[in-house]
DOMI-156682 format. One record per residue (C-alpha): x, z, y; residue number from 0; chain; residue in three letters. Coordinates in Angstrom, 2 decimals, padded with zeros to 5 digits. Each point is the difference from the previous one (the first is absolute). Last residue first. Layout:
N
<atom x="X" z="Z" y="Y" n="NUM" chain="A" res="ala"/>
...
***
This chain:
101
<atom x="-046.91" z="-025.00" y="-058.63" n="100" chain="A" res="arg"/>
<atom x="003.66" z="000.90" y="-000.37" n="99" chain="A" res="pro"/>
<atom x="000.93" z="003.58" y="000.91" n="98" chain="A" res="pro"/>
<atom x="000.97" z="000.67" y="003.62" n="97" chain="A" res="pro"/>
<atom x="003.71" z="000.28" y="000.68" n="96" chain="A" res="phe"/>
<atom x="001.76" z="002.95" y="001.59" n="95" chain="A" res="thr"/>
<atom x="-001.55" z="002.54" y="-002.37" n="94" chain="A" res="ser"/>
<atom x="001.30" z="-001.98" y="-002.98" n="93" chain="A" res="ser"/>
<atom x="003.61" z="000.58" y="000.98" n="92" chain="A" res="val"/>
<atom x="001.08" z="003.03" y="-002.05" n="91" chain="A" res="glu"/>
<atom x="-002.79" z="-000.52" y="-002.52" n="90" chain="A" res="pro"/>
<atom x="001.24" z="-003.44" y="-001.07" n="89" chain="A" res="gln"/>
<atom x="-002.93" z="-001.73" y="-001.72" n="88" chain="A" res="arg"/>
<atom x="-001.47" z="-000.98" y="003.37" n="87" chain="A" res="ala"/>
<atom x="003.31" z="-001.71" y="000.81" n="86" chain="A" res="arg"/>
<atom x="-000.39" z="-002.35" y="-002.97" n="85" chain="A" res="arg"/>
<atom x="-003.58" z="-000.84" y="000.94" n="84" chain="A" res="ala"/>
<atom x="001.02" z="-000.59" y="003.62" n="83" chain="A" res="val"/>
<atom x="002.85" z="-002.30" y="-001.04" n="82" chain="A" res="phe"/>
<atom x="-002.14" z="-001.90" y="-002.51" n="81" chain="A" res="lys"/>
<atom x="-002.66" z="-000.66" y="002.63" n="80" chain="A" res="arg"/>
<atom x="002.71" z="-001.00" y="002.48" n="79" chain="A" res="gln"/>
<atom x="001.50" z="-002.52" y="-002.44" n="78" chain="A" res="cys"/>
<atom x="-003.36" z="-001.59" y="-000.78" n="77" chain="A" res="glu"/>
<atom x="-000.82" z="-000.30" y="003.70" n="76" chain="A" res="ile"/>
<atom x="003.46" z="-001.46" y="000.72" n="75" chain="A" res="ala"/>
<atom x="-000.39" z="-002.60" y="-002.76" n="74" chain="A" res="lys"/>
<atom x="-003.40" z="-001.03" y="001.37" n="73" chain="A" res="arg"/>
<atom x="001.53" z="-000.27" y="003.49" n="72" chain="A" res="ile"/>
<atom x="002.83" z="-002.24" y="-001.23" n="71" chain="A" res="cys"/>
<atom x="-002.54" z="-002.17" y="-001.83" n="70" chain="A" res="glu"/>
<atom x="-002.00" z="-000.33" y="003.20" n="69" chain="A" res="glu"/>
<atom x="003.15" z="-000.90" y="001.96" n="68" chain="A" res="pro"/>
<atom x="000.83" z="-002.86" y="-002.43" n="67" chain="A" res="asp"/>
<atom x="003.78" z="-000.10" y="-000.05" n="66" chain="A" res="phe"/>
<atom x="002.18" z="-002.93" y="001.09" n="65" chain="A" res="gly"/>
<atom x="002.40" z="002.23" y="001.93" n="64" chain="A" res="gln"/>
<atom x="-001.37" z="-001.12" y="003.36" n="63" chain="A" res="asp"/>
<atom x="-003.46" z="000.58" y="-001.48" n="62" chain="A" res="glu"/>
<atom x="000.73" z="003.69" y="-000.48" n="61" chain="A" res="cys"/>
<atom x="001.58" z="000.10" y="003.46" n="60" chain="A" res="trp"/>
<atom x="-003.18" z="-001.36" y="001.54" n="59" chain="A" res="arg"/>
<atom x="-002.17" z="002.71" y="-001.55" n="58" chain="A" res="val"/>
<atom x="002.63" z="002.54" y="000.98" n="57" chain="A" res="thr"/>
<atom x="-000.10" z="-001.18" y="003.61" n="56" chain="A" res="ser"/>
<atom x="-003.72" z="000.65" y="000.32" n="55" chain="A" res="phe"/>
<atom x="000.17" z="003.44" y="-001.60" n="54" chain="A" res="ile"/>
<atom x="003.11" z="001.19" y="001.85" n="53" chain="A" res="leu"/>
<atom x="-001.13" z="-001.43" y="003.31" n="52" chain="A" res="asn"/>
<atom x="-003.37" z="001.68" y="-000.47" n="51" chain="A" res="gly"/>
<atom x="001.74" z="003.32" y="-000.62" n="50" chain="A" res="phe"/>
<atom x="001.97" z="-000.65" y="003.20" n="49" chain="A" res="glu"/>
<atom x="-003.13" z="-000.82" y="001.99" n="48" chain="A" res="lys"/>
<atom x="-001.81" z="003.10" y="-001.27" n="47" chain="A" res="lys"/>
<atom x="003.02" z="002.10" y="001.02" n="46" chain="A" res="leu"/>
<atom x="-000.11" z="-001.53" y="003.47" n="45" chain="A" res="glu"/>
<atom x="-003.69" z="000.88" y="000.23" n="44" chain="A" res="glu"/>
<atom x="000.80" z="003.57" y="-001.07" n="43" chain="A" res="pro"/>
<atom x="002.39" z="000.31" y="002.96" n="42" chain="A" res="asp"/>
<atom x="003.10" z="001.96" y="-000.72" n="41" chain="A" res="gly"/>
<atom x="000.81" z="003.42" y="-001.36" n="40" chain="A" res="glu"/>
<atom x="003.63" z="-000.90" y="000.77" n="39" chain="A" res="asp"/>
<atom x="001.09" z="000.39" y="-003.60" n="38" chain="A" res="arg"/>
<atom x="-003.13" z="-001.77" y="-001.27" n="37" chain="A" res="val"/>
<atom x="000.46" z="-002.98" y="002.31" n="36" chain="A" res="asn"/>
<atom x="003.72" z="-000.12" y="-000.69" n="35" chain="A" res="arg"/>
<atom x="-000.62" z="-000.04" y="-003.74" n="34" chain="A" res="cys"/>
<atom x="-002.57" z="-002.80" y="000.29" n="33" chain="A" res="ile"/>
<atom x="002.38" z="-002.13" y="002.09" n="32" chain="A" res="asp"/>
<atom x="002.78" z="000.69" y="-002.50" n="31" chain="A" res="gly"/>
<atom x="-002.21" z="-001.15" y="-002.86" n="30" chain="A" res="tyr"/>
<atom x="-000.78" z="-003.20" y="001.93" n="29" chain="A" res="val"/>
<atom x="003.71" z="-000.67" y="000.58" n="28" chain="A" res="val"/>
<atom x="000.91" z="000.93" y="-003.57" n="27" chain="A" res="gly"/>
<atom x="-002.59" z="-002.39" y="-001.36" n="26" chain="A" res="met"/>
<atom x="001.57" z="-002.75" y="002.14" n="25" chain="A" res="ala"/>
<atom x="003.45" z="000.76" y="-001.44" n="24" chain="A" res="val"/>
<atom x="-001.34" z="-000.07" y="-003.56" n="23" chain="A" res="val"/>
<atom x="-001.82" z="-003.26" y="000.72" n="22" chain="A" res="ile"/>
<atom x="003.19" z="-001.59" y="001.34" n="21" chain="A" res="ala"/>
<atom x="001.81" z="000.79" y="-003.26" n="20" chain="A" res="asp"/>
<atom x="-002.99" z="-001.18" y="-002.07" n="19" chain="A" res="val"/>
<atom x="000.04" z="-003.41" y="001.59" n="18" chain="A" res="gly"/>
<atom x="-002.50" z="-000.82" y="002.71" n="17" chain="A" res="met"/>
<atom x="-002.24" z="-003.02" y="000.13" n="16" chain="A" res="arg"/>
<atom x="-000.50" z="-001.96" y="003.19" n="15" chain="A" res="his"/>
<atom x="-003.40" z="-001.01" y="001.38" n="14" chain="A" res="val"/>
<atom x="-000.90" z="003.46" y="001.25" n="13" chain="A" res="trp"/>
<atom x="-003.28" z="-000.02" y="001.92" n="12" chain="A" res="ile"/>
<atom x="-001.88" z="-002.54" y="-002.11" n="11" chain="A" res="arg"/>
<atom x="001.58" z="001.48" y="-003.14" n="10" chain="A" res="arg"/>
<atom x="-001.18" z="003.48" y="000.97" n="9" chain="A" res="ala"/>
<atom x="-003.52" z="-001.32" y="000.53" n="8" chain="A" res="glu"/>
<atom x="-000.04" z="-001.53" y="-003.48" n="7" chain="A" res="ala"/>
<atom x="001.33" z="003.19" y="-001.59" n="6" chain="A" res="ala"/>
<atom x="-002.57" z="002.10" y="001.84" n="5" chain="A" res="leu"/>
<atom x="-002.76" z="-002.38" y="-001.14" n="4" chain="A" res="ser"/>
<atom x="001.19" z="000.30" y="-003.60" n="3" chain="A" res="arg"/>
<atom x="000.16" z="003.80" y="000.19" n="2" chain="A" res="ile"/>
<atom x="-003.56" z="000.01" y="001.25" n="1" chain="A" res="thr"/>
<atom x="-001.45" z="000.86" y="003.35" n="0" chain="A" res="met"/>
***
């Protein structure tokens, strides 16, 4: 599976594009499903499905906004690397985050 193939499959399933307001609501629904699963010590398979929903939907939502999903992912990777590096320099929180590789 590639990001491009996920985007193409998402477009075959969902022919309409969502505005950012609708995307925020949909994200909240998936997030709520994940929270309920964790709160209720739910089924791991259900949790896998919800994480999959989040990943698959996010690829589509990037395209719905006219963004290249791969570019969005590259930006997120860069941001997370910087975040972890910054946190590693803060002794009070560095034990909760592994140092960058």
